[in-house]
C-alpha positions, 0 to 999 in steps of 0.5 A: 493411508488415511494419515498420509492423506491428511499430510496433503495440502489441498489446492497447492503443490510443491516445486515439482508439481505433486501435491503438497506434502505438509510435513515438508513444505510450508509453515513458518520456516518457508513464510520468513523467507518471504519477509526478507524481501518485503523489509528489503522492499520498504527499506529501498522504497521509502528510504528513496521516497522520504529523502528525495524531495531534498535531493530534488530541491537542494541537488537538482534545484527543482521547484518545491511543489515540482519536487513534492509531485515527483515524489508522490508520483513515484510512490503512487506509481509503485502502488498502482503497478501493484495492482498489474503485478497481481494480474501478472501473478494470478494470470501468467507467472504465479506468485513465486515466479512474480516475486523473483523477477520483480525483485531483480527489477527492483534491485536493477533499478537501485543499482542504477540509482546508486551509479546516476546519483555518484557521477557528476555529470548527472547533476547540475553544478552547485548554486552560485553563492555570490548571486544565489542563482541555481541551474536546474537539472537538464532534460538528459539528467532528469531523464536518467533519474526518472528511468532509475525511479521507474524502474524501481517502481516497476519492481516495487509494484510487481512484487508487493501485491504477491508477497503477502499472498504468497506468504499466506500460501505457506498455511493450510486454512482448513488446519486449525494450527496453521490458520492461527500461523497464518493470523500471526503471519499477518501481524508480523508481516506488517510489523516488517513493513514498519521496521523496514520503513523505521530503518529507511527513515533513520539508518538509510536517510542518515547515510545519504545525508552524512555519506553519501547517496550513492552509497546509500542506494548501492547498499539497498541494491546489496541487501536486495540481492541477498534477499532474493538468494535467501528466497530462492533457497526456499524453492523446494520448501514452498508451497505453490498455489494453482492458478485459477485463470485471469480474474479479469477474464471471469469479471468481464465473462459475468459482465458480458454475459449478464448484458447479453441476457439483460432483457431476460426475466430473472425467476427469484427461484435460485435452484433454477440458475446455473451452477457447476462447482463442487458443493464444497467450494460454491459461494451461497447466492445473494439478492444484491446486484441481482442483475448480474444473476442474468449471467447464470439463467440457463436458456435454450441451447445453454445445454451445449455451451455450458463449458463456454463461460462467454455464454453461461456463468455459474452462480459461484462466479457471479457471486465472486464479481458481487463480492469484488463490487462491494469492496468498491465503496470502502476502497473509494473512501479510503483514498484520501487517507494516503493524501494525507499520508503524502504529506509526511513524506513531502512537505513535512520534511521540508518544514523540518529542514527549515527548523533547528534539528540539533540534539547536542552536537548531533544534527539529524537529517530532515528526513529522519524526522519521519522516524516519529511517524514510523514510531507512532505506527509501531507504538500503535500496533504494539498498544493495540496487541498487548492492550486493546485486544486483551481487553476486548477479549476479557470484556466482550471475548472478541478479537479487537476492533472490526477492520471497519472499525479500524479503518475509521480510527485511521481516518479520524487520526488523519483528520486530527493529524492535518489540523495539528500540521495546519497549527504548527505550520502557522506558528512556524510562519509567524517565526519565519516572518520575524526571522528575516533571511535566516536559513535555519528558524530558531524553532525546534523541528520536534515541534512537528512530532504530533502531526507525524505521530497522529498519521503515523498512528492512523496508518497502523489502524487503517493498513491493517484494517484494509489489509484484513477487509480486503483479503477476508471478503474477496474471493479465494481465487482473487486474493492477489488481485484484491490485495492490489486493489487495496494498494491502488488506494495508496497510489490514488491517494499519492496521485490525489496529493499531486493533483491538489498540489498542482491545483492549489499551485495554479489557483493561488499564484496569481498576479505575480504573488506568492501562492500557498506553495511557494518555491521557498516555503517560508514565503508561502501559506502551507498551513492553508494547504493543510487546512484544505486537507483537513476540511476534505479529509473530514468530508471524506470520514463522514462519507466513510461512516455512511458507507460502513453503515451499509457494509457492515453485515455478517460474513458471507459463509464463503469466508468462513475460516478466514483470518478475520473475525468481525465482531465488535469490541 
């Protein structure tokens, strides 16, 4: 009987609602079925986003700045909706149903995009070569395009915040062997993200340019349908985490009750604060943000209302809110990286489109230059896992850089990336001025590799650091929401890029002069814009160092047994 009890996994059930049997559910077989959804989502979202600016400028005949904003707004909305997707999963549907439903939504969006890009009626006629006049896409044509793009964004946002959490649900944190497997899962999860991105910027972009966008997007739809079928085939093998209620409601309860009791005097004796959870699941009390502790102060009449969390909250519930608050300074100072990241998918691709991209007789699509960006990520991950981590183990008996150190390294590399981009663009513009009206400048697009590689390498550090930080330092009951909170940094970074582009365009376009971000980038000053981002990124990096100095402290006992070991290398 004791052996049978050890085969059950706490807090999770099987597809029939019974306690999950470890021998029949979960583990690597189940988790691997989730990875197919993630690689296909990356293939679709990045494959569309990375080459969309060339479609908007070259086919839909939109201005350069407007096209860049459409791309960043599309990607930004995708990641912003991840937060909403996390709330839906934690509160209503659960992670499995959320992934299944929103995967179908994304497949529908890519299918419609395939149709819309294939119909001549949904794009303007080609430019008149004699007059060099181009007709912009009509409102109807842009409306159809927006509908397809934002269906894809809704699908991405709904499923993305649940995929990593549902994959980690397949492992028992209290089992040493499965806890080690979970650590490996997170590494492979990001590897699959990078693999999907790599396939997107090479295979998919090539098919878009050489075969047709309609075929490429149709392939995305087909791959997603296959991934959904594979995912659903694991229904009987999956472990399903029990929902603990809406995290937003829990947060509001603590805020409302602490505000109601704001005039009460807080007794320093922690034992007088209310706690009702089992001993094993309680989160130890901390002194920080003590004003929230008033939500756990018992007053006359509370003994009759202990079942109503809108009148009295437990210490553990208060500490969960404190844990989320502690995430916010790091959350705010990582947004700027993703603003820099956005330039690799927009203006850097447009730079490449004006430069020589031939390798022998083969002409590389401009969007495929971002392969060096993804390559920087993959190479950095490999070097870190195979060189840095073993050195740290042998030198200081640690598991590598801490999550905060990785985030800091990523931010520093983004600064260097923007400096390299500004210098290269200055050189490209000098060539453009001497080249006159030539459509392809006599300068190799491979000179853009440093900016792609530096920012790609930075992404390897900051993405894994953020994912580790937000999962290991957030409450267990809010894991999906905290993952969504992390992904909103990507979203806000993309929106900040759109905002900066709009502001810079508005300020520098005056008295009929071409601004920094002219429709023809050969007549603008994109190097000034890159330099501005380098300055802003430097200021943000200094702010992050100040924030990280306050955040560094021993891990909360509540997080013991999780996947991160916060030891310095």
